[in-house]
C-alpha positions as CSV (number, residue, x, y, z in Angstrom):
1,X,80.1,100.8,104.5
2,X,81.6,97.8,106.2
3,X,85.4,98.6,105.4
4,X,84.9,102.4,106.0
5,X,83.8,101.5,109.6
6,X,86.8,99.1,109.9
7,X,89.0,101.9,108.8
8,X,87.8,104.1,111.4
9,X,88.1,101.6,114.4
10,X,91.4,100.2,113.2
11,X,93.2,103.9,112.9
12,X,91.8,104.7,116.5
13,X,92.9,101.7,118.0
14,X,96.4,101.8,116.3
15,X,96.5,105.3,118.1
16,X,95.7,105.0,121.3
17,X,96.5,101.2,122.2
18,X,100.0,101.7,123.9
19,X,100.1,105.1,125.0
20,X,100.6,103.9,128.4
21,X,104.4,102.7,127.5
22,X,105.9,105.8,128.0
23,X,109.6,104.9,127.9
24,X,108.8,103.0,124.8
25,X,109.2,105.3,121.5
26,X,109.5,102.7,118.8
27,X,105.9,101.8,119.0
28,X,105.0,105.2,117.3
29,X,107.6,104.4,114.6
30,X,106.2,101.0,113.8
31,X,102.7,102.1,114.3
32,X,103.4,105.1,112.2
33,X,104.7,103.0,109.3
34,X,101.6,100.9,109.5
35,X,99.5,103.9,109.3
36,X,101.0,105.0,106.2
37,X,99.1,102.3,103.5
38,X,96.0,102.5,105.8
39,X,95.7,106.1,105.7
40,X,95.6,105.7,102.1
41,X,92.7,103.4,101.8
42,X,90.8,105.9,104.4
43,X,92.0,108.9,101.7
44,X,90.6,107.3,98.6
45,X,87.2,106.6,100.2
46,X,87.1,110.2,101.2
47,X,88.1,111.5,98.1
48,X,85.2,108.9,96.6
49,X,82.8,110.4,99.1
50,X,83.4,113.9,97.9
51,X,83.0,113.0,94.5
52,X,79.6,111.3,95.1
53,X,78.0,114.6,97.1
54,X,76.4,115.5,93.9
55,X,75.0,112.0,93.7
56,X,77.3,111.3,90.6
57,X,80.4,109.9,90.1
58,X,82.1,109.6,86.8
59,X,84.7,106.8,85.7
60,X,87.2,109.1,85.6
61,X,86.6,110.4,89.1
62,X,86.2,106.8,90.1
63,X,89.8,106.1,88.8
64,X,91.4,109.5,90.4
65,X,90.3,108.3,93.9
66,X,91.3,104.7,93.2
67,X,94.6,106.0,92.1
68,X,95.4,107.5,95.5
69,X,95.6,104.0,96.8
70,X,99.4,103.9,95.1
71,X,100.4,106.4,98.2
72,X,100.3,103.1,100.3
73,X,103.5,102.5,98.9
74,X,105.7,104.9,100.4
75,X,105.7,103.0,103.6
76,X,107.4,100.4,101.7
77,X,110.1,102.5,100.6
78,X,111.1,103.6,103.8
79,X,110.6,100.2,105.5
80,X,111.5,97.8,103.0
81,X,113.3,99.7,100.1
82,X,114.7,96.2,98.8
83,X,111.1,95.1,97.6
84,X,109.2,98.2,97.3
85,X,109.5,98.4,93.6
86,X,108.2,94.9,93.0
87,X,104.9,95.8,95.0
88,X,104.4,99.1,93.5
89,X,104.8,97.6,89.9
90,X,102.2,95.0,90.8
91,X,100.0,97.2,92.4
92,X,100.0,99.5,89.5
93,X,99.3,96.1,87.2
94,X,96.3,95.9,89.0
95,X,95.4,99.4,88.4
96,X,95.8,99.0,84.9
97,X,93.7,96.2,84.7
98,X,91.2,97.9,86.8
99,X,91.0,101.1,84.5
100,X,91.4,99.0,81.0
101,X,88.5,96.7,82.2
102,X,86.3,99.8,83.7
103,X,86.7,101.6,80.4
104,X,85.8,98.8,78.2
105,X,83.1,97.0,80.1
106,X,82.1,99.5,83.1
107,X,82.9,99.7,86.7
108,X,80.1,97.4,88.0
109,X,82.0,94.4,86.5
110,X,83.6,91.6,88.8
111,X,87.1,92.0,87.1
112,X,87.0,95.8,87.9
113,X,85.7,95.1,91.5
114,X,88.0,92.4,92.4
115,X,91.0,94.1,90.9
116,X,89.9,97.2,92.9
117,X,89.5,95.2,96.2
118,X,92.7,93.3,95.9
119,X,94.6,96.5,95.9
120,X,92.9,97.4,98.9
121,X,93.7,94.2,100.6
122,X,97.2,94.4,99.4
123,X,97.5,97.9,101.3
124,X,96.4,96.2,104.3
125,X,99.0,93.6,104.0
126,X,101.7,96.5,103.2
127,X,100.5,98.2,106.5
128,X,101.4,94.8,108.4
129,X,104.8,94.6,106.5
130,X,105.8,98.2,107.1
131,X,104.8,97.7,110.7
132,X,106.2,94.1,111.2
133,X,109.7,95.1,109.6
134,X,110.0,98.2,111.2
135,X,109.3,96.3,114.8
136,X,112.1,93.7,113.9
137,X,114.6,96.6,113.7
138,X,113.6,97.6,117.6
139,X,115.6,96.9,120.3
140,X,112.8,97.9,122.6
141,X,110.4,95.2,121.4
142,X,110.7,91.5,122.5
143,X,110.5,89.8,118.9
144,X,111.4,86.1,120.1
145,X,107.9,85.0,119.0
146,X,107.1,87.5,115.9
147,X,107.3,86.8,112.2
148,X,106.8,89.0,109.3
149,X,105.2,86.5,106.7
150,X,105.5,87.0,103.2
151,X,102.8,87.9,100.8
152,X,103.2,84.5,98.7
153,X,103.3,82.4,102.3
154,X,99.8,83.9,103.4
155,X,98.2,83.3,99.7
156,X,99.7,79.7,100.0
157,X,98.1,79.3,103.2
158,X,94.6,77.9,102.2
159,X,96.0,75.4,100.2
160,X,98.7,74.2,102.7
161,X,98.0,70.8,103.8
162,X,100.5,71.4,106.8
163,X,98.2,74.2,107.7
164,X,94.9,72.6,107.1
165,X,95.6,69.4,109.0
166,X,95.6,70.7,112.3
167,X,92.2,70.1,113.9
168,X,92.1,73.9,115.0
169,X,91.9,74.8,111.4
170,X,89.9,72.2,109.9
171,X,87.5,71.9,112.7
172,X,87.2,75.6,112.9
173,X,86.3,76.1,109.2
174,X,83.6,73.0,109.7
175,X,82.6,74.7,113.0
176,X,82.1,78.3,111.6
177,X,80.1,76.7,108.5
178,X,78.0,74.7,110.8
179,X,76.9,78.0,113.0
180,X,76.5,79.9,109.8
181,X,74.5,77.1,108.2
182,X,72.4,76.8,111.5
183,X,71.6,80.4,111.6
184,X,70.5,80.4,107.6
185,X,68.0,77.9,108.7
186,X,66.7,79.4,111.7
187,X,66.1,82.8,109.8
188,X,65.0,81.3,106.4
189,X,61.8,82.9,106.3
190,X,63.6,86.2,106.8
191,X,66.4,85.8,104.2
192,X,64.4,84.0,101.5
193,X,63.7,86.1,98.6
194,X,62.9,83.8,96.2
195,X,66.1,84.7,94.1
196,X,67.6,81.5,94.3
197,X,69.1,79.1,91.4
198,X,66.4,76.5,93.1
199,X,63.4,78.6,93.1
200,X,63.7,79.8,89.8
201,X,65.5,77.1,87.8
202,X,67.7,79.7,86.3
203,X,71.4,80.4,86.4
204,X,72.4,83.9,85.7
205,X,75.6,85.7,86.0
206,X,75.0,89.6,86.2
207,X,72.0,90.1,83.6
208,X,73.1,87.1,81.4
209,X,71.3,83.6,81.6
210,X,73.9,81.0,81.5
211,X,74.7,77.3,81.7
212,X,75.0,75.6,85.2
213,X,78.6,74.7,84.3
214,X,79.7,78.6,83.3
215,X,77.8,79.9,86.3
216,X,79.6,77.3,88.8
217,X,83.2,78.2,86.9
218,X,82.7,82.0,86.6
219,X,81.4,82.3,90.4
220,X,83.8,79.9,91.6
221,X,86.7,81.8,90.3
222,X,85.8,85.0,91.3
223,X,84.6,84.0,94.8
224,X,87.9,82.0,95.4
225,X,89.8,85.0,94.5
226,X,87.8,87.8,96.2
227,X,88.0,85.3,99.5
228,X,91.4,84.6,99.7
229,X,92.4,88.4,98.9
230,X,89.9,89.4,101.4
231,X,91.4,87.1,104.1
232,X,95.1,88.0,103.4
233,X,94.2,91.9,103.8
234,X,91.8,91.5,106.7
235,X,94.0,89.2,108.8
236,X,97.2,91.1,108.0
237,X,96.0,94.2,109.5
238,X,93.3,93.0,112.0
239,X,95.2,90.0,113.7
240,X,98.7,91.0,112.3
241,X,99.0,94.6,113.4
242,X,95.9,95.2,115.8
243,X,95.7,92.2,117.8
244,X,99.1,91.7,117.9
245,X,99.8,95.1,119.3
246,X,97.4,95.1,121.7
247,X,98.6,91.8,122.6
248,X,101.9,92.6,123.5
249,X,101.2,95.9,125.3
250,X,98.1,94.6,127.0
251,X,98.3,91.0,127.5
252,X,96.1,88.1,125.8
253,X,92.5,88.4,127.1
254,X,92.4,92.5,127.0
255,X,93.5,92.0,123.1
256,X,91.0,89.3,122.6
257,X,88.2,91.1,124.3
258,X,88.8,94.4,122.4
259,X,89.0,92.3,119.2
260,X,85.6,90.9,120.1
261,X,83.9,94.0,120.8
262,X,85.0,96.0,118.0
263,X,84.0,93.4,115.5
264,X,80.9,92.1,117.0
265,X,79.8,95.8,117.6
266,X,80.6,96.6,113.6
267,X,78.5,93.7,112.4
268,X,75.6,94.8,114.8
269,X,75.7,98.0,113.4
270,X,75.7,96.8,109.8
271,X,72.5,94.6,110.8
272,X,70.6,97.2,112.2
273,X,71.4,99.3,109.1
274,X,70.1,96.5,107.1
275,X,66.9,96.6,109.3
276,X,67.3,92.8,110.4
277,X,65.3,91.4,113.1
278,X,66.4,91.8,116.8
279,X,66.6,87.9,117.2
280,X,68.9,87.7,114.1
281,X,70.9,90.8,115.1
282,X,71.6,88.8,118.7
283,X,72.4,85.3,117.1
284,X,74.5,86.8,114.4
285,X,76.5,88.8,116.8
286,X,77.2,85.6,118.9
287,X,78.5,84.0,115.8
288,X,80.9,87.1,115.0
289,X,82.2,86.9,118.7
290,X,83.0,83.3,118.5
291,X,84.5,83.7,115.3
292,X,86.8,86.6,116.3
293,X,88.0,84.5,119.2
294,X,88.7,81.6,117.1
295,X,90.5,83.6,114.8
296,X,92.4,85.1,117.7
297,X,93.3,81.8,119.1
298,X,94.3,80.5,115.8
299,X,96.6,83.2,115.3
300,X,98.3,82.7,118.8
301,X,98.8,79.1,117.7
302,X,99.8,79.3,114.2
303,X,100.2,82.7,113.0
304,X,98.6,84.5,110.0
305,X,98.5,81.4,108.1
306,X,96.3,79.5,110.3
307,X,93.6,82.7,110.2
308,X,94.2,83.4,106.7
309,X,93.2,79.4,105.6
310,X,90.3,79.6,108.3
311,X,89.0,83.0,107.0
312,X,89.7,82.4,103.2
313,X,87.6,79.1,103.2
314,X,84.6,80.4,105.5
315,X,84.3,83.4,102.9
316,X,84.5,80.8,100.0
317,X,81.0,79.1,101.4
318,X,79.6,82.5,102.2
319,X,80.1,83.9,98.8
320,X,79.3,80.7,97.1
321,X,76.0,80.6,98.9
322,X,75.4,84.2,98.0
323,X,75.9,83.3,94.5
324,X,73.4,80.5,94.4
325,X,70.8,82.3,96.7
326,X,70.7,85.3,94.5
327,X,71.7,83.9,90.9
328,X,68.2,82.7,90.2
329,X,67.4,85.9,88.5
330,X,69.0,88.8,86.9
331,X,71.2,91.1,88.8
332,X,68.6,94.3,88.4
333,X,65.9,92.1,90.3
334,X,67.8,91.4,93.0
């Protein structure tokens, strides 16, 4: 649900933000290239939704919907023909892994979910890459301070000492974790469901009781994978395209304010759907607003590597926290 809201907001913003620049036609080409991979994400969600109308979706229908993500490669064949085949083969490899594991183990397994969401996150990166390379070819854009980062550079960022040693990054990570932890303590009674490993003295991976070392290794591996791929994808599209375009056409603070309002509003809607208390919604909204502002400031200082590093390690913290606070009981009882 969260990603569907993000897709809707992003596509709308992409289409309206530079309309004032009537003499500039290259923005249409750049944003249009970004929309090709982006639209494939929305298309697969739409097909999946149609299949789900009768309340049931088969494995074959899931894979058909998932396969539409491959349409996102079309934009790269237009904007980056030298590397488009490599990206396509990599995506097809992940789709193969997703399909084989779904047939063998079922769609609710972590390996299937992680492969599927990695393909979505990579499509977000493809949107950024298509946009960026098209923009660099434009004579109407001022690209003196603009760079298109390679996928490998962004995956390296969370482990790059040169990135992490900047106080705005390590301080941002610690600050975001501290604020989130304070929020957890403030609303401990509201969010304590008695499912934590310290409540039950049990360590479950899905439905299976496991040893502590296996629980830590299994969840650690998948949490790291999902955190980094999520950060790479979301930062590529939201900071690398949306915030970058807004900032270029309207200036820094209009872009930051729009970014903050959009993401905070998204999370408020999510919290309302989850029936959180009014106080929690307000405090969580403040946390999201501050985090979004931090990401925007980091982007202006060090580009996508800074925001990917920040986003990755905060998500590692959040995902591991969830594993510990829910892993005391089988998945069916959570």
